[in-house]
C-alpha positions as CSV (number, residue, x, y, z in Angstrom):
1,M,-29.1,6.2,-4.3
2,T,-26.4,6.1,-1.4
3,I,-23.1,5.1,-2.9
4,V,-21.6,2.1,-1.0
5,T,-18.2,0.9,-1.6
6,R,-16.2,-2.0,0.1
7,F,-12.7,-3.2,0.7
8,A,-12.7,-6.9,1.0
9,P,-9.2,-8.6,2.0
10,S,-8.5,-12.1,2.7
11,P,-6.5,-12.4,6.2
12,T,-4.0,-14.9,4.7
13,G,-1.1,-12.3,4.9
14,M,-0.4,-8.7,5.5
15,L,-2.1,-5.7,4.0
16,H,0.1,-5.1,0.8
17,I,0.2,-1.7,-1.0
18,G,-1.9,-3.0,-3.8
19,G,-4.7,-3.6,-1.4
20,A,-4.2,-0.4,0.4
21,R,-4.5,1.5,-2.8
22,T,-7.8,-0.4,-3.4
23,A,-9.1,0.3,0.0
24,L,-7.9,4.2,-0.7
25,F,-9.8,4.3,-3.9
26,N,-12.9,2.9,-2.4
27,A,-12.9,5.2,0.7
28,L,-12.4,8.4,-1.4
29,F,-15.2,7.3,-4.0
30,A,-17.6,6.9,-1.2
31,K,-16.5,10.2,0.6
32,R,-16.6,12.1,-2.7
33,H,-20.3,11.2,-3.0
34,K,-21.2,11.4,0.6
35,G,-21.8,7.6,0.7
36,K,-20.4,4.7,2.9
37,F,-17.1,2.8,2.9
38,L,-17.3,-0.7,4.3
39,L,-14.9,-3.3,5.2
40,R,-15.3,-7.0,4.9
41,I,-12.7,-9.6,6.1
42,E,-13.0,-12.6,3.7
43,D,-12.0,-15.1,6.1
44,T,-13.6,-18.3,4.7
45,D,-10.1,-19.9,4.0
46,K,-9.9,-21.5,7.5
47,A,-6.7,-23.2,6.9
48,R,-4.8,-19.9,6.0
49,S,-6.7,-17.1,7.7
50,T,-5.2,-15.9,11.0
51,P,-5.9,-13.6,13.8
52,E,-2.5,-12.0,13.2
53,A,-3.2,-11.2,9.6
54,T,-6.7,-9.7,10.4
55,Q,-5.0,-7.5,12.9
56,A,-2.4,-6.5,10.5
57,I,-4.9,-5.4,8.1
58,L,-6.8,-3.3,10.5
59,D,-3.6,-1.9,11.8
60,G,-2.6,-0.9,8.1
61,M,-5.8,0.7,7.4
62,A,-5.9,2.6,10.8
63,W,-2.4,3.9,10.0
64,L,-3.4,5.1,6.5
65,G,-6.8,6.5,8.3
66,L,-8.9,4.2,6.1
67,I,-11.7,3.7,8.6
68,S,-14.8,1.9,7.5
69,D,-18.1,3.6,8.2
70,E,-19.6,0.7,10.0
71,A,-17.9,-2.3,11.9
72,P,-16.1,-4.9,9.8
73,I,-18.2,-7.8,8.5
74,F,-16.6,-11.2,8.8
75,Q,-17.5,-13.5,5.8
76,S,-17.3,-16.7,7.9
77,A,-19.9,-15.5,10.1
78,R,-22.4,-15.3,7.3
79,E,-22.3,-19.0,6.2
80,A,-25.8,-19.7,6.8
81,R,-26.9,-16.9,4.6
82,H,-24.8,-18.1,1.8
83,V,-26.3,-21.7,2.1
84,E,-29.9,-20.3,2.2
85,V,-29.3,-18.3,-1.2
86,A,-27.8,-21.4,-2.9
87,L,-30.9,-23.4,-1.8
88,A,-33.2,-20.7,-3.1
89,M,-31.4,-20.8,-6.4
90,V,-32.0,-24.7,-6.5
91,E,-35.6,-24.0,-6.0
92,A,-35.8,-21.4,-8.7
93,G,-34.0,-23.6,-11.0
94,S,-30.8,-21.5,-11.7
95,A,-28.7,-23.9,-9.6
96,F,-28.8,-27.6,-9.3
97,R,-27.2,-30.6,-7.4
98,C,-24.3,-32.1,-9.0
99,Y,-23.1,-35.6,-8.0
100,T,-19.8,-35.4,-10.2
101,T,-16.9,-36.1,-7.9
102,M,-13.5,-34.3,-7.8
103,E,-11.9,-37.6,-9.0
104,E,-14.1,-37.7,-12.1
105,L,-13.2,-34.2,-12.8
106,Q,-9.6,-34.7,-12.4
107,K,-9.8,-37.8,-14.6
108,R,-11.5,-35.5,-17.2
109,R,-8.8,-32.9,-17.1
110,E,-6.1,-35.5,-17.4
111,A,-7.7,-37.1,-20.3
112,G,-7.8,-33.8,-21.9
113,E,-4.1,-33.1,-21.3
114,A,-3.3,-36.4,-22.7
115,K,-5.3,-35.9,-25.9
116,R,-3.5,-32.4,-26.2
117,K,-0.1,-34.2,-25.8
118,E,-1.1,-36.8,-28.4
119,A,-1.9,-34.1,-31.0
120,K,1.6,-32.9,-30.7
121,A,3.1,-36.2,-31.5
122,D,5.1,-36.6,-34.9
123,G,3.7,-38.4,-38.1
124,L,0.1,-37.5,-37.6
125,S,-2.0,-36.5,-40.4
126,D,-3.6,-33.0,-40.3
127,E,-7.0,-34.7,-40.0
128,A,-6.0,-37.0,-37.0
129,R,-4.3,-34.0,-35.3
130,A,-7.3,-31.8,-35.8
131,S,-9.5,-34.4,-34.4
132,L,-7.3,-35.0,-31.1
133,R,-7.2,-31.2,-30.6
134,A,-11.0,-31.4,-30.8
135,E,-11.4,-33.9,-28.4
136,A,-8.8,-32.1,-26.0
137,D,-10.8,-28.8,-26.3
138,A,-14.0,-30.6,-25.4
139,L,-12.5,-32.3,-22.3
140,L,-10.9,-29.1,-21.1
141,A,-13.8,-26.7,-21.9
142,P,-15.5,-25.0,-19.1
143,Y,-17.4,-27.9,-17.2
144,R,-21.1,-28.2,-18.0
145,S,-22.5,-30.9,-15.7
146,P,-24.6,-33.9,-17.1
147,Y,-26.9,-33.3,-13.9
148,R,-27.9,-29.8,-14.7
149,D,-30.7,-31.2,-16.8
150,G,-31.9,-33.5,-14.1
151,A,-30.3,-36.6,-14.5
152,P,-30.8,-38.9,-11.3
153,P,-28.0,-39.3,-8.8
154,P,-25.9,-42.4,-8.9
155,N,-27.6,-43.5,-5.4
156,P,-29.7,-41.9,-2.8
157,D,-26.8,-41.1,-0.4
158,A,-24.3,-40.0,-3.0
159,P,-22.5,-36.6,-1.9
160,Y,-23.1,-33.5,-4.2
161,T,-22.3,-30.0,-4.8
162,I,-24.7,-27.3,-5.7
163,R,-23.7,-25.6,-9.0
164,L,-24.8,-22.6,-10.9
165,R,-26.6,-23.4,-14.1
166,A,-24.3,-21.5,-16.4
167,P,-26.2,-18.9,-18.5
168,D,-27.7,-20.1,-21.9
169,A,-27.5,-16.6,-23.4
170,D,-24.9,-16.2,-26.1
171,T,-22.9,-13.6,-24.4
172,I,-22.2,-12.2,-20.9
173,T,-21.2,-8.6,-20.7
174,V,-19.7,-6.4,-18.1
175,R,-19.6,-2.7,-18.2
176,D,-16.7,-1.6,-16.3
177,H,-15.5,2.2,-15.6
178,V,-11.8,1.3,-16.6
179,Q,-11.9,-1.6,-18.9
180,G,-15.0,-0.5,-20.8
181,E,-17.9,-2.7,-22.1
182,V,-16.5,-6.3,-22.5
183,S,-18.5,-9.4,-23.6
184,I,-17.4,-13.1,-23.6
185,K,-19.0,-16.2,-25.0
186,S,-21.3,-17.9,-22.3
187,S,-19.7,-21.0,-23.3
188,E,-16.6,-19.8,-21.6
189,I,-18.4,-19.9,-18.2
190,D,-18.7,-23.4,-16.4
191,D,-21.3,-24.6,-14.2
192,L,-19.4,-23.2,-11.2
193,I,-19.6,-24.7,-7.7
194,L,-21.7,-22.5,-5.2
195,L,-21.7,-25.0,-2.5
196,R,-19.1,-27.6,-1.8
197,A,-19.9,-31.3,-1.1
198,D,-19.2,-30.5,2.7
199,G,-22.0,-27.9,2.5
200,S,-19.6,-24.8,2.6
201,P,-20.1,-21.9,0.3
202,T,-17.4,-20.9,-2.4
203,Y,-16.0,-17.8,-2.7
204,M,-17.9,-16.7,-5.8
205,L,-21.1,-17.2,-4.0
206,A,-20.2,-15.6,-0.7
207,V,-18.7,-12.5,-2.6
208,V,-22.0,-11.8,-4.6
209,V,-24.3,-12.5,-1.5
210,D,-22.3,-10.3,0.8
211,D,-22.0,-7.5,-1.7
212,H,-25.7,-7.4,-2.3
213,D,-26.6,-7.8,1.5
214,M,-24.3,-4.8,2.3
215,G,-25.9,-2.7,-0.4
216,V,-22.6,-2.2,-2.4
217,T,-23.4,-0.2,-5.4
218,H,-19.7,0.2,-6.6
219,I,-17.0,-2.3,-6.7
220,V,-13.5,-1.1,-7.1
221,R,-10.9,-3.8,-7.1
222,G,-7.8,-4.9,-9.0
223,D,-8.0,-6.2,-12.5
224,D,-7.0,-9.7,-11.6
225,H,-10.5,-10.1,-10.5
226,F,-12.0,-8.9,-14.0
227,R,-12.6,-12.5,-15.1
228,N,-14.5,-13.1,-11.8
229,A,-17.0,-10.4,-12.7
230,F,-18.4,-12.6,-15.7
231,R,-18.9,-15.6,-13.2
232,Q,-20.6,-13.3,-10.6
233,V,-23.0,-11.6,-13.0
234,P,-25.0,-14.6,-13.7
235,I,-25.5,-15.2,-9.9
236,Y,-26.9,-11.6,-9.5
237,Q,-29.2,-12.2,-12.4
238,A,-30.4,-15.6,-11.2
239,M,-31.3,-13.8,-7.9
240,G,-32.9,-10.9,-9.7
241,W,-30.5,-8.6,-7.8
242,N,-29.1,-5.2,-9.1
243,I,-25.6,-5.7,-10.6
244,P,-23.1,-3.1,-9.0
245,E,-21.1,-0.9,-11.2
246,F,-17.6,-2.2,-11.6
247,A,-14.2,-0.6,-11.7
248,H,-11.3,-3.2,-12.4
249,V,-8.0,-1.4,-11.8
250,P,-4.6,-2.5,-13.2
251,L,-2.1,-3.8,-10.7
252,I,0.9,-2.1,-9.6
253,H,4.2,-3.2,-11.3
254,G,7.8,-2.9,-10.2
255,P,10.2,-0.3,-11.4
256,D,11.0,-3.0,-14.3
257,G,7.7,-3.5,-15.2
258,A,7.1,-6.9,-13.8
259,K,4.3,-7.8,-11.6
260,L,5.1,-6.3,-8.0
261,S,7.1,-9.0,-5.8
262,K,9.1,-9.0,-2.7
263,R,12.3,-8.6,-4.6
264,H,11.1,-5.0,-5.5
265,G,11.2,-4.1,-1.9
266,A,8.7,-3.3,0.8
267,Q,5.3,-5.0,0.2
268,S,3.5,-4.8,3.5
269,T,1.9,-1.4,4.1
270,L,3.2,-1.5,7.8
271,E,6.8,-1.8,6.3
272,Y,6.4,1.5,4.7
273,R,5.6,2.7,8.2
274,D,8.5,1.3,9.8
275,M,10.8,2.7,6.9
276,G,9.8,6.1,7.8
277,Y,6.9,7.0,5.5
278,L,4.1,9.2,6.7
279,P,0.5,7.9,6.1
280,E,-0.3,11.2,4.4
281,A,2.5,10.6,1.9
282,M,1.7,6.9,1.4
283,N,-2.0,7.7,0.5
284,A,-0.8,10.7,-1.9
285,Y,1.7,8.3,-3.5
286,L,-0.8,5.4,-3.9
287,L,-3.6,7.9,-5.2
288,R,-1.4,8.7,-8.1
289,L,-0.4,5.1,-8.8
290,G,-3.4,4.6,-11.3
291,W,-5.3,7.8,-11.1
292,S,-5.1,11.4,-12.2
293,H,-6.8,14.7,-12.0
294,G,-5.7,17.6,-14.0
295,D,-1.9,18.6,-13.5
296,Q,-2.0,18.2,-9.9
297,E,0.8,15.7,-8.6
298,I,0.2,15.6,-4.7
299,F,-3.2,15.7,-3.0
300,T,-4.2,15.9,0.7
301,M,-7.0,13.3,1.7
302,D,-9.3,16.2,1.7
303,E,-8.2,17.6,-1.8
304,A,-8.5,14.1,-3.3
305,A,-12.0,13.4,-1.6
306,A,-13.4,16.6,-3.2
307,V,-12.5,15.5,-6.8
308,F,-12.0,11.5,-6.9
309,D,-14.1,10.0,-9.5
310,L,-13.8,6.5,-11.5
311,S,-13.2,8.6,-14.8
312,G,-9.8,9.3,-13.4
313,L,-8.7,5.7,-13.0
314,N,-6.0,4.7,-15.7
315,K,-6.2,1.6,-17.7
316,A,-2.2,1.1,-18.0
317,P,-0.4,-0.4,-14.9
318,A,1.4,1.8,-12.7
319,R,5.0,1.5,-11.6
320,L,6.4,1.7,-8.1
321,D,8.9,4.4,-7.9
322,F,10.9,4.7,-4.7
323,D,12.5,8.0,-5.7
324,K,8.9,9.6,-6.5
325,L,7.7,8.2,-2.9
326,N,10.6,9.8,-1.3
327,D,9.9,13.1,-2.9
328,V,6.3,12.9,-1.9
329,N,7.2,11.9,1.6
330,A,9.7,14.8,1.9
331,H,6.9,17.4,0.6
332,F,4.7,16.0,3.7
333,I,7.4,16.2,6.2
334,R,8.1,19.7,5.3
335,A,4.4,20.4,5.4
336,A,3.9,18.7,8.7
337,D,3.2,20.7,11.9
338,E,6.2,20.4,14.1
339,T,4.5,19.2,17.1
340,H,3.0,16.3,15.1
341,L,6.4,15.6,13.2
342,L,8.3,15.4,16.6
343,H,5.9,12.9,17.9
344,L,6.4,10.8,14.7
345,L,10.2,11.4,14.9
346,K,10.8,10.4,18.4
347,P,10.9,6.6,18.0
348,E,13.5,7.1,15.4
349,I,15.6,9.4,17.6
350,A,15.3,6.7,20.5
351,K,17.2,4.4,18.1
352,L,20.3,6.6,18.0
353,T,20.3,8.1,21.5
354,D,18.7,8.6,24.9
355,L,15.5,11.0,24.4
356,T,16.4,13.2,27.3
357,D,14.8,16.4,28.0
358,T,17.8,18.4,26.8
359,V,17.8,16.5,23.4
360,E,13.9,17.0,23.1
361,T,14.3,20.7,23.8
362,R,16.9,21.1,21.0
363,L,14.8,18.9,18.6
364,K,11.8,21.3,19.3
365,A,14.1,24.5,18.6
366,A,15.6,22.9,15.4
367,L,12.9,21.0,13.7
368,R,11.4,23.7,11.8
369,T,14.6,24.2,10.0
370,V,16.1,20.8,9.9
371,K,12.8,19.0,8.6
372,E,14.2,20.1,5.1
373,R,17.0,17.8,5.3
374,G,15.3,14.2,5.2
375,N,13.2,12.3,2.9
376,T,12.1,9.7,5.4
377,L,11.9,9.9,9.3
378,P,15.1,7.8,9.8
379,E,16.9,10.2,7.4
380,L,15.6,13.2,9.3
381,A,16.8,11.5,12.7
382,E,20.2,11.2,11.2
383,A,20.1,14.8,10.0
384,C,19.5,15.7,13.7
385,R,22.5,14.0,15.2
386,F,24.8,17.0,15.7
387,L,22.2,18.0,18.3
388,W,23.5,15.4,20.9
389,D,26.5,14.2,19.1
390,S,29.6,16.4,18.0
391,N,31.3,13.3,16.8
392,S,34.5,14.8,18.2
393,D,36.1,11.4,18.6
394,N,35.7,10.4,14.9
395,L,36.0,13.5,12.8
396,N,35.7,13.2,9.1
397,K,38.7,14.1,6.7
398,K,37.2,17.6,6.1
399,A,36.8,18.3,9.7
400,R,40.2,17.1,10.8
401,K,41.6,19.6,7.8
402,A,39.6,22.4,9.1
403,L,41.1,22.1,12.8
404,R,44.7,22.4,11.9
405,E,46.8,25.5,13.0
406,D,45.1,28.3,11.6
407,G,41.6,26.7,12.3
408,L,42.3,26.2,16.0
409,T,43.9,30.0,16.2
410,H,40.3,31.1,14.6
411,L,38.5,28.7,16.9
412,S,40.4,29.9,20.2
413,N,39.7,33.6,19.2
414,L,36.1,32.8,18.4
415,R,35.6,31.0,21.8
416,I,36.7,34.3,23.6
417,T,34.3,36.2,21.6
418,L,31.4,34.0,22.0
419,D,31.8,33.8,25.6
420,Q,31.6,37.6,25.7
421,S,28.4,37.9,23.7
422,E,25.6,39.2,26.1
423,S,22.8,37.8,23.9
424,W,22.6,34.3,22.6
425,T,20.1,34.7,19.8
426,I,20.6,33.9,16.0
427,D,20.9,37.5,15.1
428,A,23.4,38.3,17.9
429,L,25.6,35.1,17.1
430,Q,25.4,36.1,13.5
431,D,26.8,39.5,14.3
432,V,29.5,37.9,16.3
433,L,30.6,35.7,13.5
434,E,30.4,38.6,10.9
435,S,32.4,41.1,13.3
436,Y,35.0,38.7,13.8
437,C,35.5,38.0,10.2
438,A,35.6,41.8,9.5
439,A,38.0,42.5,12.3
440,H,40.5,40.0,11.0
441,T,39.9,40.5,7.3
442,L,38.8,36.9,6.9
443,S,35.8,35.4,5.2
444,M,33.1,33.2,6.6
445,G,34.6,30.3,4.4
446,Q,37.8,30.7,6.7
447,V,36.2,30.9,9.9
448,G,33.2,28.7,9.6
449,P,34.8,25.5,8.9
450,P,36.7,25.0,12.1
451,L,33.7,26.2,14.2
452,R,31.4,23.6,12.5
453,A,34.0,20.9,12.8
454,A,34.1,21.6,16.6
455,L,30.3,21.8,16.9
456,T,29.2,18.9,14.7
457,G,32.6,17.0,13.8
458,G,31.9,17.8,10.1
459,L,28.2,16.4,10.2
460,P,25.9,18.1,8.0
461,A,23.9,20.9,9.6
462,P,22.3,24.3,9.0
463,D,24.0,27.7,9.3
464,L,26.2,28.1,12.4
465,A,24.1,30.7,14.1
466,P,20.9,28.7,14.5
467,V,23.0,25.7,15.4
468,M,24.8,27.4,18.3
469,T,21.3,28.8,19.6
470,W,19.8,25.2,19.5
471,L,22.8,23.7,21.2
472,G,22.9,26.7,23.9
473,R,26.0,28.7,25.3
474,E,27.2,25.9,27.7
475,E,27.3,23.2,25.0
476,V,28.8,25.3,22.3
477,L,31.7,26.4,24.5
478,A,32.0,22.9,25.9
479,R,32.5,21.5,22.4
480,I,35.1,24.2,21.4
481,D,37.1,23.6,24.5
482,K,37.2,19.8,23.7
483,H,39.1,20.6,20.6
484,L,41.4,23.3,22.1
485,L,42.4,21.1,24.9
486,A,42.8,18.0,23.1
């Protein structure tokens, strides 16, 4: 059997990280078993589905590298097939035409709520209260249509829906890789609508038909859909189709344990891109939000695809932790190839300064060392600021202190020594600094601060010898002169 998984978002908003994690799990499971990972855009909600949201989903998945193995399927284009299946179920007797109107159902619900309210009134006997509760429960119970057994329509032209004939068996059972084997009473499932009165298919029908026609063997999705599985299994059974294996994964919660919402920070997947997170890091972080394998904390996509299986999915909800995400992102920044990292960093640098050839040359030289100094791309860009900005007009307190009398004297002497250096390599410049200290019986703690203040304005930067090589002789001397001549 070829394993086939799918990700089926609704284009009514952006791709959120919960959806991105679902897509990741499905993609990895298919890759692990050399199967297929498919994408279906569930755009049947015509009022809320937008081309912009569809594109945002595609962009988010492309950024994460979660590419479907076939062209995306748009559910709205398959309406005729959904109708065909509903009519086939009517012919087979597993579905029926129901002439109950929405107004009648609303009156039923209102009557049930009214009975429930009556049962709470003061002064009732236990017997009367129990009777009212029983009436309320009957009215509010899952709907079983009077037309399921062939009652005639109110008139030949009456509008109707097509409803599933809810199963007569005592229980409906779903076997789930995360939730285990769970059974509910069949009486808890109503005669759900398959086709609306306007002839359009409902979500429940469309999902089952599409999953069957796409050959989906495993459905991995959020556990907010777990209840839906009990409503969908009878449709599979009515059509005589194989039921896919299910894995309903707990949702991601915020740091406070509450359901993840906008107040917890970024939600859209592309917001994380704009915040400076690498796609490799997002995948590695999302992977561990609800899945584990041994003691390994960080996985590349290839490493994950080699071991991912449904048995590793956790039953408890995972919590979003930005500190952990930052740590994972820092790991991938440090492991990144410098050419690739520079490509990612350039847009952030461009927000801070003109990306001239000189700046780019300095970045290329410094990045191998400086990339240890940022958890995100914006942080890394700020850590590189000394490469183009000496901050000499806005020295911090520590830098101003370092450039007082003794500091300026050392800086003046160092300027002469540096200018006389025949070589401008890290080793040569380190020798210059050490020789100067030895000749004047000074420590690097006395000589380094004024030089660092002149070169970076007190901005954090790596060791001085590398900094001077990245800046170049001309820039180093110019920055020193600016303070000596002030």
